[in-house]
N, C-alpha and C positions, 0 to 999 in steps of 0.2 A: 437818535431822539430819546431812547431809553437811557443812556449814559448821562445826557442833560437833565432828565428828570431825577435820576438817582443822584447826581450831583446836588440839585437843588434841595432834595430831601435831606441828604447828608449835611449840607450847609445849614439848613433849618435845624436839624437836631444838635448841631455843634453850638449854634446861637442859643438854643434853648438851655442846653447844659451849661454854657458859659453864664448865661443870666442866672440860673439857678445857683450856681457856684457863687457868683458875686453876691446875690441875695443871702446865702448862707453866710459868707465872710462878713458881710455888713452887719449881721445880727449877733456876731460873736462880740464878746467883750474885749476890752483893750488888752487884757492879759493874754487871751488867746491869740489875738491878732499880733501881740508882741512876740509870741512865741513862733508864730508863723514867719514874721519877719526875721527873727533870729535864725531859725532853720534855713532860710533862703539867703543868709548872709547880709541882709539889710539891718546893719547894727545901729544905725542912727535912727531909723524907724522904730526898731525894737525898743531902744531906750525910751524914746518919746512915748510909745504906748505903754511900757512898763511904768514909767513915771505918771502917766495919766491914771493908770490902775492903782498905783500907790497913794495918789491924792485921795481916793476913795476907801482904800484899805491901808492906812499908814503903818499899821502894826504887822502887816503880812511878811512872815519870813520867807515863804516861797517867792513872792514877788521881789523881795530884796535878793534872794539867791539868783534869780534870773537877771537882775541888774548886774550883779557882780559877774556872773558867767559871761554876760554881753560885753562888759569891759575887758575880761579876760581874753575873750575871742578877738577883741579888737586890739589886743596887745598893749591895752592901757593899763598897765599892771599897777601903778600907783593907786589909780581909782579903784580898780578891782580889790586891791589890798584893803583900801579904806572900808568898802562895802563889807567884806568879809569879816573885818575887825569889828564892825558895827554889829553884824549879825552874832558874833561870838560874845559881844557884851550883853546881848539881848538873851542869847541861848547858849551859855558856856558849854563848850565841848561839841557843838554841832558838827558832825563828821564832814559833810560836804563843804561847809565853810572852812573848816581846818585844812582839808585837802586842797581846796583852791587857794587858801592863803599861802601854804606852802609853795604851790605852783607860781603864785604871783611873785613871791620873793625870788624864786629862780628866774623867772622871766625879766624881772628888773635887774637881775645881776647880783642879788644877795644870796648867793649859793648856800653858805653855811647856815644862815637863818632858815632857809627852805628846807634843806636836809635835816637840820636839827628838828624842826617841827614834824616832818614826814617820817623820821626815824621813831618818833614816839606816837605816831598816829593811832588813834583809837576810834573803833566803831563798835560800841557795845552790842554783843550778840552776833556779831559778824566776823568771826575769827579769821576766815580766809581773806576777806576784804582788808583788814588791817594787816595781816601777815604779809601778803603780797607787797603792799605799799611800803612797809618797813624794810622788808628784805631788799627791794629795789633801791630805796633810798641809802641803805648801807652799801650796796654794790656801787652806785654812783659816787659815794664819797671816795671810793678807791680809784675813781676814774675822773679826776678833776679836768681832764682835757675835753670831756664831753660837752659840747655846746648847750647852751640853755634850752633851746628848742627841742633838741634831741633828748635831754633829760626829762623835760616835760612830757614829750610823747611817751617815753618809756615808762614814766610814772602812771600816766594815764592807762596805757596798755596793762600795767601791772594791776591797777584797780579793776579793770574790765575782766582780767583773768581771775582775780580773787572773787569777783561777783559770780563768774561762771562756776568756779569751784564751790562756793558757798551753796549756790543753788543745787548743784549736782549732789552735795553732801545732804542737804535738807531733804531732797527727793528720796535719796537712797536709805536715809535713815527714818523716813517717814515723819520727819519733823513738820514737813508741810506736803501737800499734794500738788501735783502739776495739773 
């Protein structure tokens, strides 16, 4: 008898939690719901929600970035490339757009253009970010046999390592506090 009562209480608690989660998600804007869809791999839904958000905020560069990243994750490299080029028209030198534009070139098979961009990659004030990406692009140029997806992954890892090293340096030097 106790097990049945416990099961009912547990079931009710789960239902209440689920209802609260649904209410929370429903109250989020399309940009947040788009990010949730993107992180769960529902790229079609993410694009629809980001485009809905862009209709309300057509000049939003962060929303445009998310659209570009969604296309990139879908491996729709020509569409991703177009979005990142548009961002760079609006904000020349924007580091994330430059990085993903280079990766998009690699993804669609234009290795030389991608590596050219990434060997010159700049992120003002973020020495380690740019250094790790540039060095990996130079290394990849010496290894033309590396498949595009492997090259993309190694460049993403290089940027992640650069971000970690930058953060470590900033903490050690007191540039920022953790």
